[in-house]
C-alpha positions in Angstrom: 11.1 11.0 0.7 10.4 13.4 -2.1 6.8 13.7 -3.3 7.6 12.1 -6.6 9.3 9.0 -5.2 8.3 5.9 -6.9 6.2 3.4 -5.0 5.3 -0.2 -5.7 2.6 -2.4 -4.3 1.6 -6.0 -4.0 -1.8 -7.8 -3.7 -2.1 -11.3 -2.3 -5.2 -13.4 -2.0 -5.8 -14.9 1.4 -8.2 -17.5 2.6 -10.7 -14.7 3.5 -9.9 -11.7 1.4 -7.0 -9.8 0.0 -3.8 -8.4 1.7 -2.1 -5.4 0.2 1.2 -3.6 0.8 2.8 -0.5 -0.6 6.6 -0.1 -0.7 9.0 2.8 -1.2 11.9 2.7 -3.7 14.1 1.0 -1.0 11.6 -1.8 -0.5 10.4 -0.5 2.9 6.7 -1.0 3.7 5.0 2.4 3.9 1.4 1.1 4.3 -0.4 -2.2 4.4 -3.8 -3.7 5.1 -6.4 -6.3 4.3 -9.8 -6.2 2.7 -12.6 -8.7 2.0 -12.6 -8.0 -1.8 -10.0 -7.4 -4.4 -11.8 -4.2 -5.5 -11.6 -2.8 -1.9 -7.9 -3.8 -1.7 -7.2 -2.1 -5.0 -9.1 1.0 -3.9 -7.0 1.1 -0.6 -3.8 0.9 -2.6 -4.9 3.7 -5.0 -5.8 5.9 -2.1 -2.4 5.2 -0.4 -0.6 6.0 -3.6 -2.2 9.5 -3.6 -1.3 10.3 0.0 1.4 12.8 0.6 4.5 11.1 1.9 4.1 12.7 5.4 0.7 10.9 5.8 1.9 7.4 5.0 2.5 5.1 7.8 6.1 3.9 8.2 6.8 0.5 9.6 10.1 -0.4 11.2 
């Protein structure tokens, strides 16, 4: 994946916190997680979007 590949993300409110997911241009999940607050989830997404592609987790 080239460094300038577009990424998308989603935030979903759960019963106890927020779930987030970052996707590549093919819709493949490259990173995800959950946090107690929306601010923390948004910060995790922002950090993930800044990671070089080689450091992103890839899920099958």
